[in-house]
N, C-alpha and C positions, 0 to 999 in steps of 0.2 A: 206725270199725274194730272188728271183732269179734276177740277173742283167745280161743283155746280151748286148754286144756292137757289132754293125755291121758296115760295111764300108760305107754304103750309105742309103739314104732315100728309095731308091727302094728296097733294101734288107730288111729294116725295115718293109716296107709295105707288102712285100710278107710273111715275118715271122709272122706278126700280123694277116694277112689273114689266114695263116696256122692254127694258134691257134684258131681263131674264127671259121673257117671252121670245125676243128676237134670237137669243141663243138656242132656245128649243126649236124654233122654226128653222134656223140655220143648220142645226145638227140634231135631228130628232132623238138620237141615241146618246146625247151628251151626258156628261157627268156634272151634276150640280152640287157644289158645296153649299150647305145650308146652315143657317144660324137660328137660335132661339131668342127668347126675350120679347120685350114689348116693341122694339123697333121694327122687326119684320112683319108684325101682325097684319098691317094694312097691305103690305106687298103680297102676302099669302092670300088675303081676301080677294085682291085684284086678280091674281093668277087663277084662283078657284073659279071666279066669275067668268073669266075668259075660257076656261075649260068647259064649263057648263054651256056656254054659248057656242061651242064648237070651234073656237078660234085657236085653241091650243090643244095639243095631243101629247100627253105625258106617258103613253103606253110603252115607249122604248127608253125613257129617261132613267138614268141611274142617279141616286143621291147618296151623299156622304155628309153626315153632320159633324160639326166641329167638336162637340164635347158632350159629356154627360156627368151628372153627379155620381159620386161613389156611394154605394150602399143602397141605391134605389133600384127596385126592379122595374122592368119596362111597363108594368101595369099600374105602377104608382102614379097617382094624378100629378105629382110634383116632378116626375121624371121628364126628361127632354124627349124620350121616345113617345110618351103619352101626349106631350105638347104638340109634337109634329103630327101624330096621328089625328089629333083633334082639329088642328088648325090648317093642315094642308093635305096630308096623305089620304084621308078619308073623303076629301072633297074634290080630288082630281083622279084621273084614271091611271095612276101610276101603279105598277106591279109591286105589291108589298115586299116581294122577294128582292126587289131592286133598291130598297130603301135601307140605308145602313147607318147605325150609330154605334159608338163604343158601348160595351156592356158594363155599366157601372156596378152591377151585382156579381161580376165574375169572381170566382174564388181565388184566382191568382191574377192580380192586377198587372204584374210585370209581363206575364204571358199575354194578357189581354192587350196591353200596349203594343206588343210585337205583332199580334194578330191583326190589329186594326191598321197599323202602319203598313203591313204587307197587303192588306185588302185595298187600301187607298192607292198604294203604288201599283197594284195589279190592275186596277181600273184605269191607270194611266194619268192619275192626278185630275183634279177638277178642271173642266173647261171654263167654268166661272165659279168663283167663290164669293158668296154673300157674307158680309161681316157687319156686326155692330161694333161699338166701341164702349168700353167702360169709362167711368169718370176718372179712373186712374190710368187710362190708356191701354187697358188690356184688350186683346183680340183673342177670340176663343176664351179659354181660361188661362192664357199666357199672361201671368201677372208681372208687374215690375220686378226685375231681378238683376243679377250681376252680369248675365249673358243671355243671349237669345237661345232658348231650347229648340232644337231642330226636329226631334222626333216626337211621336205620340208619347205622352208621359202623364203621370199623376202629379197633382199640384195641391198644396194647401192654399185655400182661398184667402185672399187678403181681407182684413176686417171691413174695409170699405166695400168690397164686393158682397160680403155676407150681409152687411146692412142694406145695400141697394136691393138685394134679392129677397130680403125678408118680407117685403110687401106682398110677395106671392105665397107666403106661408102663414099658417094660423098664428104661429109664435116665432119670434126671432131665433129662439134656441132650436127650432126644428130645421133650420137651414143647414144642409150638409156643409162640412168644413173642408171636404176634399172633393176633387173632381178629376176626371180623365179628359185630356184634351189633345187635339192635333197640335203638333209643334209648329213653330214659325217656318220650318223647312217645307212642310206640306203646303202651307198657305202661300209661300213664295213660289212654289212650283205650279200653282194654278195658272192657267193661261191668261185669265182675266180676274181681276178682283173688283168687287163692288162693295163699298162701305157706305152704310146709311146711318145718319145721326140726326136726332131731334135738336131743337133749339137749346135744350139744357146741356147739350154736349159741345156747344160752340167753343168754350174755353179750352177743352182738351183737344178738340180738332185743331185749333190754332197751334197749340203746343206740339201736337204730334206731327203736323204737316208743314209747319213753318219754323220749327225748331230743329235742334240737332238730332241725328239718328242715334238713339241710345236705348239699351234694354230697360232703362228705368221708365221709358215710355214705349212699351212694346209696339204699338201701332206705328211708331215712327219708321220702322223698317220698310213700310210700304212706300216710302219715298223712293226706294231703290227698285220697286217692282216695275216691270216693263210695260204693264197695261193696267193701271189702277184708276178707278173713278170714285170720287167721294161726293155724295149728295147730302147736303145739310139743309134742313128746313129752318126758316126764320121764326116760325111760331109752331 
């Protein structure tokens, strides 16, 4: 595992965009695993700027997102599909048909989990998986648990996750309590993993990557990944 510390969120975002951009240049038809939340916003801004400048071409790129809230339709402004459309997909020349997220509004979530697992597997797993990390160590919506869930699954969100995400909703009670997420298995099958974290995540980054590998800190499994990079900003 490679650990990189940078001085600021701006430098973190540029470096993460450098790494993702290099993957696109190396393999124009690559599969990018993408994440939502505040951490990747700067990275997506950098990628969009490079696409506008003609430095990157996303026309052949395929994307798979980690997760989605259960119960939200894709056009809901709080859904992760809406987030991705607004913050990346509409700003680069990616084919919308090549952008994939779980359907949180599917009538049969068990069938949706199987569908999405098969889709990600059919694409050959991500060439590069971008991750954030929760204050409790979750990656995707894989919360602390007794074991590492391997396949796409639904999960009841931890209270700490709901509190952290409530800043994005009008009222805390509006935050969905369930989500559908890629399992640890899909994340570990990515050829490369890039995890980015702000200064407020320093404590959990230390615990995840310098402590024992345990499902109580889901991100700790990345210590066993063959090609993982963590970028942490100091401010």
